[in-house]
KOLPA-755141 format. One record per residue (C-alpha): z, x, y negated; residue number from 1. Coordinates in nm, 2 decimals. Layout:
N
<pt Z="Z" X="X" Y="Y" pos="NUM"/>
...
This chain:
128
<pt Z="-0.01" X="0.00" Y="0.00" pos="1"/>
<pt Z="-0.09" X="0.13" Y="-0.34" pos="2"/>
<pt Z="0.15" X="0.18" Y="-0.63" pos="3"/>
<pt Z="0.09" X="0.02" Y="-0.96" pos="4"/>
<pt Z="-0.01" X="0.35" Y="-1.11" pos="5"/>
<pt Z="-0.28" X="0.38" Y="-0.85" pos="6"/>
<pt Z="-0.42" X="0.04" Y="-0.92" pos="7"/>
<pt Z="-0.70" X="0.06" Y="-1.17" pos="8"/>
<pt Z="-0.78" X="-0.23" Y="-1.40" pos="9"/>
<pt Z="-1.08" X="-0.25" Y="-1.63" pos="10"/>
<pt Z="-1.02" X="-0.46" Y="-1.93" pos="11"/>
<pt Z="-1.33" X="-0.58" Y="-2.13" pos="12"/>
<pt Z="-1.31" X="-0.74" Y="-2.46" pos="13"/>
<pt Z="-1.49" X="-0.69" Y="-2.79" pos="14"/>
<pt Z="-1.17" X="-0.74" Y="-2.99" pos="15"/>
<pt Z="-0.97" X="-0.42" Y="-3.01" pos="16"/>
<pt Z="-0.64" X="-0.62" Y="-3.08" pos="17"/>
<pt Z="-0.68" X="-0.81" Y="-2.76" pos="18"/>
<pt Z="-0.76" X="-0.50" Y="-2.55" pos="19"/>
<pt Z="-0.45" X="-0.34" Y="-2.69" pos="20"/>
<pt Z="-0.22" X="-0.63" Y="-2.63" pos="21"/>
<pt Z="-0.33" X="-0.69" Y="-2.28" pos="22"/>
<pt Z="-0.32" X="-0.32" Y="-2.20" pos="23"/>
<pt Z="0.05" X="-0.31" Y="-2.30" pos="24"/>
<pt Z="0.11" X="-0.63" Y="-2.09" pos="25"/>
<pt Z="-0.05" X="-0.45" Y="-1.79" pos="26"/>
<pt Z="0.13" X="-0.12" Y="-1.85" pos="27"/>
<pt Z="0.26" X="-0.09" Y="-1.49" pos="28"/>
<pt Z="-0.11" X="-0.04" Y="-1.39" pos="29"/>
<pt Z="-0.37" X="0.22" Y="-1.48" pos="30"/>
<pt Z="-0.56" X="0.03" Y="-1.75" pos="31"/>
<pt Z="-0.90" X="0.14" Y="-1.88" pos="32"/>
<pt Z="-1.05" X="-0.05" Y="-2.18" pos="33"/>
<pt Z="-1.41" X="-0.12" Y="-2.26" pos="34"/>
<pt Z="-1.55" X="-0.30" Y="-2.57" pos="35"/>
<pt Z="-1.85" X="-0.45" Y="-2.40" pos="36"/>
<pt Z="-2.02" X="-0.53" Y="-2.08" pos="37"/>
<pt Z="-2.26" X="-0.23" Y="-2.10" pos="38"/>
<pt Z="-1.96" X="0.01" Y="-2.12" pos="39"/>
<pt Z="-1.79" X="-0.17" Y="-1.84" pos="40"/>
<pt Z="-2.08" X="-0.13" Y="-1.61" pos="41"/>
<pt Z="-2.10" X="0.24" Y="-1.68" pos="42"/>
<pt Z="-1.73" X="0.28" Y="-1.61" pos="43"/>
<pt Z="-1.76" X="0.08" Y="-1.28" pos="44"/>
<pt Z="-2.04" X="0.31" Y="-1.18" pos="45"/>
<pt Z="-1.83" X="0.62" Y="-1.24" pos="46"/>
<pt Z="-1.51" X="0.52" Y="-1.06" pos="47"/>
<pt Z="-1.35" X="0.24" Y="-0.85" pos="48"/>
<pt Z="-1.15" X="-0.04" Y="-1.01" pos="49"/>
<pt Z="-0.94" X="-0.29" Y="-0.82" pos="50"/>
<pt Z="-0.97" X="-0.56" Y="-1.09" pos="51"/>
<pt Z="-1.19" X="-0.64" Y="-1.39" pos="52"/>
<pt Z="-1.06" X="-0.88" Y="-1.66" pos="53"/>
<pt Z="-1.33" X="-0.97" Y="-1.90" pos="54"/>
<pt Z="-1.37" X="-1.19" Y="-2.20" pos="55"/>
<pt Z="-1.65" X="-1.45" Y="-2.19" pos="56"/>
<pt Z="-1.79" X="-1.44" Y="-2.54" pos="57"/>
<pt Z="-1.89" X="-1.09" Y="-2.63" pos="58"/>
<pt Z="-2.19" X="-0.94" Y="-2.81" pos="59"/>
<pt Z="-2.47" X="-0.84" Y="-2.57" pos="60"/>
<pt Z="-2.40" X="-0.95" Y="-2.21" pos="61"/>
<pt Z="-2.14" X="-1.23" Y="-2.19" pos="62"/>
<pt Z="-1.85" X="-1.21" Y="-1.95" pos="63"/>
<pt Z="-2.00" X="-1.45" Y="-1.69" pos="64"/>
<pt Z="-2.31" X="-1.24" Y="-1.66" pos="65"/>
<pt Z="-2.09" X="-0.93" Y="-1.62" pos="66"/>
<pt Z="-1.90" X="-1.09" Y="-1.34" pos="67"/>
<pt Z="-2.23" X="-1.18" Y="-1.17" pos="68"/>
<pt Z="-2.34" X="-0.82" Y="-1.20" pos="69"/>
<pt Z="-2.00" X="-0.70" Y="-1.06" pos="70"/>
<pt Z="-2.03" X="-0.94" Y="-0.77" pos="71"/>
<pt Z="-2.38" X="-0.81" Y="-0.69" pos="72"/>
<pt Z="-2.31" X="-0.43" Y="-0.74" pos="73"/>
<pt Z="-1.94" X="-0.38" Y="-0.69" pos="74"/>
<pt Z="-1.86" X="-0.66" Y="-0.44" pos="75"/>
<pt Z="-1.51" X="-0.55" Y="-0.36" pos="76"/>
<pt Z="-1.38" X="-0.55" Y="-0.72" pos="77"/>
<pt Z="-1.19" X="-0.86" Y="-0.81" pos="78"/>
<pt Z="-1.26" X="-1.04" Y="-1.14" pos="79"/>
<pt Z="-1.08" X="-1.26" Y="-1.40" pos="80"/>
<pt Z="-1.28" X="-1.43" Y="-1.67" pos="81"/>
<pt Z="-1.09" X="-1.51" Y="-1.99" pos="82"/>
<pt Z="-1.18" X="-1.71" Y="-2.29" pos="83"/>
<pt Z="-1.02" X="-1.94" Y="-2.56" pos="84"/>
<pt Z="-1.28" X="-2.21" Y="-2.47" pos="85"/>
<pt Z="-1.16" X="-2.51" Y="-2.27" pos="86"/>
<pt Z="-1.42" X="-2.53" Y="-1.99" pos="87"/>
<pt Z="-1.32" X="-2.19" Y="-1.85" pos="88"/>
<pt Z="-1.25" X="-2.31" Y="-1.50" pos="89"/>
<pt Z="-1.60" X="-2.44" Y="-1.45" pos="90"/>
<pt Z="-1.75" X="-2.12" Y="-1.60" pos="91"/>
<pt Z="-1.54" X="-1.89" Y="-1.38" pos="92"/>
<pt Z="-1.63" X="-2.09" Y="-1.07" pos="93"/>
<pt Z="-2.00" X="-2.08" Y="-1.15" pos="94"/>
<pt Z="-2.01" X="-1.70" Y="-1.20" pos="95"/>
<pt Z="-1.80" X="-1.62" Y="-0.90" pos="96"/>
<pt Z="-1.48" X="-1.50" Y="-1.08" pos="97"/>
<pt Z="-1.17" X="-1.47" Y="-0.86" pos="98"/>
<pt Z="-0.97" X="-1.64" Y="-1.13" pos="99"/>
<pt Z="-0.96" X="-1.72" Y="-1.50" pos="100"/>
<pt Z="-0.72" X="-1.70" Y="-1.79" pos="101"/>
<pt Z="-0.73" X="-1.93" Y="-2.09" pos="102"/>
<pt Z="-0.64" X="-1.72" Y="-2.40" pos="103"/>
<pt Z="-0.35" X="-1.88" Y="-2.58" pos="104"/>
<pt Z="-0.16" X="-1.96" Y="-2.26" pos="105"/>
<pt Z="0.16" X="-1.76" Y="-2.21" pos="106"/>
<pt Z="0.08" X="-1.40" Y="-2.14" pos="107"/>
<pt Z="0.31" X="-1.38" Y="-1.84" pos="108"/>
<pt Z="0.05" X="-1.63" Y="-1.68" pos="109"/>
<pt Z="-0.21" X="-1.36" Y="-1.69" pos="110"/>
<pt Z="0.03" X="-1.10" Y="-1.54" pos="111"/>
<pt Z="0.12" X="-1.35" Y="-1.26" pos="112"/>
<pt Z="-0.26" X="-1.40" Y="-1.18" pos="113"/>
<pt Z="-0.32" X="-1.02" Y="-1.18" pos="114"/>
<pt Z="-0.03" X="-0.96" Y="-0.95" pos="115"/>
<pt Z="-0.14" X="-1.23" Y="-0.72" pos="116"/>
<pt Z="-0.50" X="-1.11" Y="-0.70" pos="117"/>
<pt Z="-0.39" X="-0.75" Y="-0.65" pos="118"/>
<pt Z="-0.17" X="-0.86" Y="-0.35" pos="119"/>
<pt Z="-0.48" X="-1.00" Y="-0.18" pos="120"/>
<pt Z="-0.74" X="-0.80" Y="0.02" pos="121"/>
<pt Z="-1.03" X="-0.69" Y="-0.20" pos="122"/>
<pt Z="-1.28" X="-0.98" Y="-0.19" pos="123"/>
<pt Z="-1.65" X="-0.94" Y="-0.10" pos="124"/>
<pt Z="-1.87" X="-1.12" Y="-0.35" pos="125"/>
<pt Z="-2.19" X="-1.02" Y="-0.18" pos="126"/>
<pt Z="-2.21" X="-1.35" Y="0.00" pos="127"/>
<pt Z="-2.18" X="-1.56" Y="-0.31" pos="128"/>
């Protein structure tokens, strides 16, 4: 079983303040931050991540498209789609995300989702 520090999480959001806040929340883990999907894909190609948490609305490639790319290219990496928009559950399901987080909900809810996902065996999205 891996320790928290060995668990790598990639946090993708175009808002620096959100990246910093969530990185502090996820401090028990190794957190790498990316400002956009293109940077995230480059990072994913360079090293393994257990989990990617990505915003939905970002310049360039949106988060749902990033998750589709992750499912196709990095099938064992788990994903969480986050947004402030209400129809997030439908969006997350449609793109193959393992879970979702509605911005504005209590932050401990995100931490609970992360911990639950990391306890599960790595998924295989290649069949979706």
